[in-house]
C-alpha positions as CSV (number, residue, x, y, z in Angstrom):
1,M,116.2,45.5,140.5
2,S,117.2,46.7,143.9
3,D,120.7,47.3,145.1
4,S,120.5,44.5,147.6
5,Q,120.0,41.8,145.0
6,P,123.6,41.9,143.6
7,N,124.9,41.9,147.2
8,Q,122.7,38.9,148.0
9,Y,123.9,37.1,144.8
10,L,127.5,37.8,145.8
11,R,127.0,36.6,149.3
12,D,125.4,33.4,148.1
13,A,128.2,32.8,145.6
14,V,130.8,33.3,148.3
15,M,129.0,31.2,150.9
16,T,128.5,28.2,148.5
17,A,131.9,28.4,146.7
18,T,134.7,25.9,147.2
19,P,138.0,27.1,148.5
20,E,139.4,26.9,144.9
21,Q,136.5,29.0,143.6
22,L,137.0,31.6,146.3
23,H,140.6,32.0,145.3
24,L,139.5,32.4,141.6
25,M,137.1,35.1,142.8
26,L,140.0,36.9,144.5
27,Y,141.9,36.9,141.2
28,D,138.8,38.2,139.4
29,G,138.5,41.0,142.0
30,A,142.2,41.9,141.7
31,I,142.0,42.1,137.9
32,R,138.7,44.1,138.0
33,Y,140.2,46.7,140.5
34,A,143.5,46.9,138.6
35,L,141.6,47.6,135.3
36,Q,139.4,50.2,137.1
37,A,142.5,51.8,138.5
38,K,144.2,51.9,135.1
39,D,141.1,53.6,133.7
40,A,141.1,56.1,136.5
41,L,144.8,56.9,136.1
42,N,144.3,57.4,132.4
43,A,141.5,59.9,133.3
44,K,143.7,61.5,135.8
45,D,141.3,60.6,138.6
46,Y,144.0,59.9,141.1
47,E,141.7,59.5,144.1
48,T,139.8,56.7,142.4
49,S,143.0,55.1,141.1
50,Y,144.4,55.1,144.6
51,E,141.3,53.5,146.0
52,K,141.2,50.7,143.3
53,L,144.9,50.0,143.5
54,T,144.7,49.7,147.3
55,R,141.8,47.3,147.0
56,A,143.8,45.2,144.5
57,Q,146.8,45.3,146.8
58,N,144.7,44.2,149.7
59,I,143.5,41.2,147.7
60,I,147.1,40.2,147.0
61,I,147.9,40.4,150.7
62,E,144.9,38.3,151.5
63,M,146.0,35.6,149.0
64,Q,149.5,35.7,150.4
65,S,148.3,35.4,154.0
66,G,146.4,32.2,152.9
67,L,149.6,30.4,151.9
68,R,150.2,27.3,154.0
69,F,154.0,27.0,154.2
70,D,153.6,24.0,156.6
71,V,152.0,22.0,153.8
72,N,154.5,22.8,150.9
73,P,157.2,25.3,151.8
74,E,158.9,25.2,148.4
75,L,155.7,25.8,146.4
76,C,154.5,28.5,148.8
77,G,157.8,30.2,148.5
78,K,157.4,30.4,144.7
79,V,153.8,31.6,144.9
80,A,154.8,34.2,147.6
81,S,157.4,35.5,145.2
82,I,154.7,36.0,142.5
83,Y,152.4,37.7,145.1
84,N,155.3,39.9,146.1
85,F,155.9,40.9,142.5
86,L,152.2,41.7,142.0
87,Y,152.1,43.7,145.2
88,R,155.2,45.7,144.3
89,K,153.9,46.5,140.8
90,L,150.5,47.6,142.1
91,L,152.3,49.8,144.8
92,D,154.6,51.3,142.1
93,A,151.6,52.1,140.0
94,N,150.0,53.8,142.9
95,I,153.0,55.8,144.0
96,Q,154.3,56.7,140.5
97,R,150.8,56.9,138.8
98,D,152.2,54.5,136.2
99,P,149.6,52.6,134.1
100,S,152.4,50.4,132.6
101,A,153.1,48.9,136.1
102,I,149.4,48.0,136.2
103,D,149.8,46.3,132.8
104,D,152.7,44.3,134.2
105,A,150.7,43.1,137.1
106,L,147.7,42.4,134.9
107,K,149.7,40.1,132.7
108,V,150.7,38.0,135.7
109,L,147.2,38.1,137.3
110,R,145.6,36.8,134.1
111,I,148.1,34.0,133.8
112,E,147.6,33.1,137.5
113,R,143.8,33.3,137.0
114,E,143.9,31.0,134.0
115,T,145.9,28.5,136.0
116,W,143.4,28.6,138.9
117,Q,140.5,28.2,136.4
118,I,142.2,25.0,135.1
119,L,142.7,23.8,138.7
120,V,139.0,24.5,139.6
121,E,137.8,22.5,136.6
122,K,140.2,19.5,137.5
123,V,139.2,19.5,141.1
124,G,135.6,19.6,140.1
125,Q,136.1,16.6,137.8
126,I,137.8,14.7,140.7
127,R,135.0,15.5,143.1
128,Q,132.4,14.4,140.6
129,A,134.2,11.2,140.0
130,D,134.5,10.6,143.8
131,R,130.7,11.3,144.2
132,E,129.9,8.8,141.4
133,N,132.2,6.2,143.1
134,V,130.5,6.7,146.4
135,E,127.0,6.3,144.9
136,M,128.1,3.1,143.1
137,S,130.0,1.6,146.1
138,P,128.3,-1.0,148.2
139,T,127.5,0.0,151.7
140,R,127.2,-1.9,154.9
141,A,123.6,-2.4,156.2
142,G,122.2,0.9,157.5
143,E,125.2,2.9,156.5
144,S,125.0,5.9,154.2
145,P,127.3,5.9,151.2
146,K,129.1,8.9,152.5
147,A,129.8,7.2,155.8
148,S,131.5,4.4,154.1
149,V,134.1,6.8,152.7
150,G,134.5,9.3,155.6
151,F,137.0,11.5,153.8
152,L,134.4,12.6,151.3
153,A,131.8,13.4,154.0
154,E,133.2,17.0,154.1
155,G,133.0,17.7,150.4
């Protein structure tokens, strides 16, 4: 297997993922990098731990920058607080070389990931039900089923 095949697989997965799935992938990446950083810290490989913690921090920053305060300011404020906590814990782990700070972040990351997994499944069920409703709904002559319900044409 060549090195480019996993990259192609990842590229395809990202390009075909829904926004919810992309967010789940970000959680997966943050968890993976945090675990790698913890292993590196325990091995006293500080250069690798710094690199992996920085990558996890960058993922948290990316998720935080995607919050849409214009849509739901109260919810975004609460989620931003969680992201701030995660970022601070990862930063503390990086500065103080503290694996327990990584553990604190990992606990929250895993809970958040589990929540997003539930969300992805529920949204998938809703989309499937919508597709089934579109397929079963009568259409006007010459009109595609998607055209009769324009809000689904995107999904």
